Every structure is written in structure tokens, then in C-alpha cells.
N, C-alpha and C positions, 0 to 999 in steps of 0.2 A: 481345542474347544469345539463343541458341536455348533451347528447353526443357531439352535435355540439359545445356547450360552452366549454366543456373539450378540444376539438380539437383546438379551437381558443386560449384557455389559454395555451395549450402546444406550439402552434406556437409562441405565444408572448414570452414565457419563453425561448424557444430555440433561438429565434431571439436575445434577449438580451444577452444570453450566448455567442453566436457566435460573437456579437458585442464587448463584453468585451475581448474575446480571440484575435480578430483582433487588438484592441487597444493595448493590451499587446504585440502583435507581432510587432507592430510599434516601441514600446519602446525597445523590444529585438533586432530588426533590427538595431536601432541606437546604442545600447550598444555593438553590435558585434565588432565595430571598434573604440569605444570611451571608455576611462577610466573615471570612476566616482570617483573622489577623490583618496583615497588609494585603491579602488577596481579596479583590472585589468579588461580589456575589456573581453567580452565573447569569442572573438576569441583567446585571450591569454590563457584563462582558458582551452579551448578545445584543443589547440595545446600544452599545457604544458606537457602531457605525451610523446608526440612525441619529443618535444625539450629536454626532459630529457635524451634521448638517446645520447651516446657519438658521437660527430661530427667527420666526416672524415671517420673513419673505418666502422662505422655502419650506420650513418645517412648522407645522401647526403646534402651538404651545399655549393651551388655554390658561395654564397657571405659569406666570413668568418665573423663569429659573428652574422649572421642573420639567424634565423630559419624560414623556409617557407615551405608550402605544395605545391604540384605540381598540377597545373590546366591543365587538358588535353582536355577540351572542352570549346567552347565559352559560356559565361554566367554561367559557372559552379560555379564561386565564388559568383555571385548574387543569384543563386538558393540555394546554401548552406547557405548563410547569411539569406535568407528568411526563409528557413526551420528551422534553428536553432533559429531564432528570434521568429517564431510562437511557437515553443516548449517552449522557455523560457517565452514567454508571457502567455502561458497557465498555467505555474507554478506560475507566478507572480499574475495573476488575478484569481487564483483558488478559493479564498473565494467569489468572485463576481459571477462567473458563477455556482459554486456549490450551492450558495444561491438560484439562479433561479430554479435549479432542485429541491432543497429542498422545495422551496415555492410551487412547483407543487405537490409534493408527500405528504407533511405534513398534508394537510386537511383530508386525508384518514387514518391517523394513530391515535391510542390512545396515551394518555400522556405517558404511560409506554413505548410504542413502540418508541416514539420520543426520550425519554431519552436513550434507548438502541442504537438507530440509531446514535444519536449525539456522544455517547461514542465510538462506533466502527469506525465512520468516522474519529474522531480525532485521535484515536489510529492507524488507517490505514494510515493516512497522515504522522504521525511521523515515522512509520515503513518504509514507502516508501522513505522518506528523508534519513533515516539512511542507507538503502540499496543502494541508489544512491551515497551517500558519500563513502561507502565502495568500490563501484565499481570504483569511481574516483581515489582512492588511490591504487587500485589493478591494474588498467590498465597499468601504467608505468612498473610495475614488469612483468606482463604477456607479454606486448609488447616487452620488452627487451629479454625475453626468445624466443619469436616467431621469431624475426629478427636475433637471434644469430645463427640459423641453417644455415648451408652452409659455415660458416667460412669466409674466405677472398674471396670466389668466388662470393659473392653477396654484393651489397650495397643498403641500403633502401632509396627509394625516393617514398614515399607513395602518391597516388593520393588523392586529398582533399576530394572528394565525398566518396571514400571507407573508408578513415580514420574517417571522421566525422560520417558516418553511423555506423562504428564499435563502436565508443565511445558512441553514443546515444543508440544503442542497448544494450550495456553493462549496461548503467545506467538504462534503462527500465527493463531489465531482473532482475537485482539485486533488484530494487525497488519492482517489482511485486512479486518476490519470497519471499520477506520479509512479504508479506501478508498471506502466507500459515499458519503460527502459529495463526494468528487472525482468519482464517477460522476454524481451529481446535477448538478454544475456542467457536466460535459461534455455531458450530455443537454440542459441548458438552452442551452448555447452553439450547439448544432446545431439548436435550435428544436423539439425533441421534448417537452421538459418546461418550459413557460413558468412564470413566477413566479405568474401568476394561479391556476394549478392547485395549486402548492405552498402558496399562501396558503389556498386553500379546503380542502386536505387536511391542514393542519397538525396538527389534533387526532388525526386518524386515523393520521398518520405517527408521532406521539408514542406512541400506544398500540401501534402495530405494532413500534416500537423496543423497548419493554419486553417484549413477547411474544417478539420475536426474540432478545433478550438472554437470556431465560429458557431458550430451547432451545439457544442457541449455546454457552453456557458449559458445559464438560464436567463441572465440579465440582458444579453445581446448588446452590451455596451462595448465599445472598442477597447477600453482599458483592461477589462477582465479577459477579453479574447487575446489581446497582445501579450499580457502577462503570462497566461497559460501557454500560449504558443511558443514564446521565447524560452520559458522554463523547460518545456518538453523538448524543444530543439537542442538545448544544451545537454539535457540528460540523455537524449538519444544519441548525440554525438559521443558522449562519454561511454555509452554502452557499445557503440560501434568500435571505439578504440580498445575497449576491453575484449571485444570479439576478435580484433586484429591480433592482440597479444596472445589470446587463447589459441587461435588457429596457427600462429607461428610456432608456439610451443608444441602443439599437436603434430605439426608437420615435422618438427625436429625429432620428436619421439618416433614417429612412423618411419623416418629415414633410416633408423637403425633396425627396423623390423623387416626381415626378408619377405614377409607375407603382405606387406603394405602395397596397396595398389592392385592386388589381384582380384579378379572377379570371383563370383561364387562357384563357377564351374572349373576354375583353375586349381590344380593341386598346390599345396604349400611346399616350397622347396625343402628338401631334407639335407641335413648335414651328415655326410658319410665319413668324415674324418674321425679317427679314433680319439677318444678322450680318456685321460687317466682315471682309474678307479680309486676314489678316496675312501678311507675307512669311515665307518659311521661314528659320530661323536659318542654314541653309547656303547660302542664295541670295545672289548678289552684286548683287541689285537694291536700289536705294536705298530706305530706309524711306519708307513713305507712297505708293509708286508700285507699281502692279500690273505684270504681265508685259507687257501690251500697251503701256503707257506707257513 
């Protein structure tokens, strides 16, 4: 394909990807205020951590028994519903729009590279989902700690836009942070980050994880920070052990290679011992006889 054809192909794939996301956004917009059988509405799922706070003393509840967020601007509820719907639609239709991106990239990859890419994309998707789920269960605990400061001098009436943005950012940060161990495994497999370095840097990595978690969590509450740091520490240790297994297998394979360990300026050793000449499988020559015979 020419460069112009590649640009046209990219435009076509991106247009389809955006179309799928918008269609998913429409479904997410409808789901925001509609229950689907036993599945609660998207609005109820997002307001769940806020509604878990005790009413009256901590959470402002103008109508007894009804948990609601505060709308401070016109059309704020519509914009929030649209934003959350598009985000949910992007998650729902991820296989469709990711397939469009994959269809544009895959012609330039070898079969081995395609297998590696599919494996890492699948693992990355699973890790992102687990990170988002962890954040969803951590948000109520962290939120309870944050709103508890001030004692009886304050009552919590969160603005809808600020609260929804806080929850979405928490989900995104936890999901993205769970991709770091996968990045470590990828760097190890390409030879950039060997296990020996990971083993030597283990204490520094552990300290850096806790510092990173303290700055990454937007709530700055200790529960979210500790939950993220502990989860990342466990996943990074698992990635380190995978790197150890990979490097051990790599060393075993290179042990049988006579060219292993040579610098770029050293010649590869040659095997000068004669080897038997075997007939070609497509040859009609009888086994054991060469062409001259």
C-alpha cells in the first residue's frame, strides 16, 4: 500500500472505532438511569460509595431515605450522564474498536509478534479490570476517612460533577497502575530489564511504589494509598518471579549456543567436522545414495 492508502485506511479504521464508542455511549447514557434486570443502574453504581456514608451526621440527606448528589449548575446532570455514558460505552465496545486498531497494525507484524501482542493485550485488559474493581471497593473506605475530618463542624453535600470525576479518576488510576507489572515483564522479555537488576533494586522499587501510590491517589487518604501500594507490590513481585523464570530459560537456551556470550567484534565459531549428506525429501534418489551414485 502507498502512504496515501495507509492514511485512508487509518481514517476508515478510526471512523469505525469512534462510531462504535458513540453507539456504546448511547447505551451507557440509557443505562445511567435504567436498571437492567437484577443489574442496578449505572448511576446507582457510581453513587453507591457516597450513599454508603452514614446519613444525617456525615452525609446530607434532604429527603429521608433518598440518597442524591448536589447539582450546582444547569445541565450538570446531563453532562455527567453523557460523560459517564461515553466512558461506559468505551468499555462495553472495547472489543469492537480495539479490533479496528488491531486490523490496522497487524499487517505489519510477524506471526510471533502477533501472538505476543495478543497475549499482552489480553493480560493488560484483565489487569485493568481488576484494578478498577479494587478502586471501586476502596473508594467507600477512603471517602469515609476523608469526610470524617472536621467532626461535627462539617456535613458532606458533594457536588455531582466533583464526586463523579473523583470516582472515575480513581478507577482510571488504579486500572492504569495495574499495567506497570505487565510493562516490567515486557521489558524483561526484550532484554532491557533482566532479573538480576530487579533483584538488586527490589527494596528501592518497594519504596518507590509507596511513594508513587501516595502521589497517584487523588483522595490522599491512607486507605487508598495503602491498598494501591500493596496491590502493586504483590504484582511487581510476581512480575519479578516471572522475569527470573524467563531469564533462567533464556540462559539454558544460550548455554547450548556456541555464539552465546560473544561480543559484536568476535567471530562466531565454525564447526569444521564433516556431516553426512542426507537426501532431500522430494528427491527420487534411493536412501543412502548420493546424486553421483
